[in-house]
Every structure is written in C-alpha cells, then in structure tokens.
C-alpha positions in Angstrom: 8.9 -4.8 -6.9 10.4 -4.2 -3.4 8.6 -1.9 -0.9 11.1 -0.2 1.2 9.7 -1.9 4.8 12.4 -4.1 5.6 13.1 -5.5 2.2 9.6 -7.2 2.4 7.5 -7.0 -0.6 4.0 -6.1 -0.1 0.9 -6.3 -2.1 -2.7 -4.1 -1.7 -5.8 -5.1 0.4 -8.6 -2.3 -0.4 -12.4 -1.2 1.1 -13.5 -1.3 -3.0 -12.8 -2.2 -6.6 -13.1 -1.2 -9.9 -12.4 -3.2 -13.7 -10.3 -1.3 -15.9 -11.2 -1.9 -19.4 -8.3 -0.9 -21.2 -6.3 -3.5 -19.5 -8.0 -6.3 -20.3 -11.1 -6.0 -17.5 -8.1 -6.3 -14.3 -9.5 -5.8 -11.1 -7.8 -2.6 -9.4 -8.0 -1.3 -6.2 -10.5 1.5 -5.2 -11.4 3.8 -1.9 -9.0 3.2 1.4 -6.0 0.6 0.6 -3.9 -1.4 3.1 -0.5 -3.0 2.9 -0.5 -6.7 2.9 1.5 -9.8 2.8 0.2 -12.5 0.8 0.0 -15.3 3.1 -1.6 -13.4 6.2 -5.1 -12.7 7.3 -4.6 -9.1 8.4 -3.2 -6.1 7.2 0.5 -4.5 8.1 -1.6 -2.3 10.5 -3.1 -5.4 12.0 -6.5 -4.9 10.8 -8.5 -8.8 9.6 -9.0 -8.7 6.2 -12.5 -10.6 6.7 -14.0 -8.4 9.4 -12.9 -5.5 8.1 -14.6 -7.1 4.6 -11.5 -5.7 2.5 -10.5 -7.6 -0.8 -7.1 -8.5 -1.6 -5.2 -7.5 -4.7 -2.0 -10.0 -4.4 -1.5 -8.6 -8.3 -1.2 -5.1 -7.1 1.9 -4.0 -5.2 1.7 -1.4 -2.4 4.3 1.1 -4.8 1.7 1.0 -7.2 -0.9 2.9 -5.2 0.9 6.1 -4.8 -0.3 9.1 -7.3 3.1 9.4 -9.2 3.6 5.9 -9.8 0.8 5.7 -12.8 0.4 2.2 -11.6 -2.9 1.4 -10.4 -3.8 4.6 -8.2 -6.7 6.1 -10.3 -9.3 5.5 -7.9 -7.4 4.9 -4.4 -8.9 8.1 -2.2 -6.6 7.1 1.1 -3.6 5.1 2.1 -3.7 3.9 5.4 -1.0 5.9 7.2 -0.3 3.4 9.6 0.5 0.8 6.6 2.5 3.7 4.9 4.7 4.2 8.0 5.9 0.5 7.5 5.5 -0.3 4.0 6.8 2.9 2.7 5.7 6.1 2.0 6.3 9.1 -0.7 5.1 11.8 -1.7 4.5 15.6 0.1 3.3 13.9 3.9 6.5 11.9 3.6 8.7 12.3 6.5 12.3 12.5 6.0 14.4 9.6 7.5 16.1 9.9 10.8 19.2 11.7 11.0 21.5 11.9 13.6 23.5 15.2 13.0 25.9 15.5 16.3 26.8 11.9 16.9 28.4 11.5 20.8 32.0 10.2 20.5 
C-alpha cells in the first residue's frame, strides 16, 4: 500500500510496542509513531532510530496508524506532525491541499 508522500511507501517506527493476541501474537506499534523508509536508519523527520530507541515495524504501513483505518492504530497515542507532513495526513488536523484560485496570466 502506498502513502501520499511522493509515491513512496512508508513503514512505521514507534516508541513502544504491544502484542495483539487475536491476530496470532503480531507485534504492533504503540505510543508515538514516526514514518520510516525501510533500509534507512532514520525516520522521515530525521530522528536516528537507534539513538531515539524507536522500534521498527516494517510490516505496518504509515496509513495503518490512522484511527479511521482500523489497522494498527489501537494503541497509537500520537503521530509525529513532521512525519505526517511528508508521508501524508488525514483526519481533523489535515490541511487542504494548496490551490491557487486566481492564477496570473
């Protein structure tokens, strides 16, 4: 599944984790989540994964962390706003896309 940001696919790095026993003991993100590109050692907003002690979830996409997705958002408390501005944002805090209403000739 692709995210909004420049046609790239983002996974998730989070400050915590929990295990969903209903889905066969699958690890899921908890706490604060950040967008992360697999193969890189930092989040989209520039945090180092190891120094920030973030846990990688390569099997969870960024869009799964939105509450309306019904995905892995059960215990997500906060999405990084800087990551959301790059990877895509939906919900009540989403800003409309920039649009010029009266272009110059």
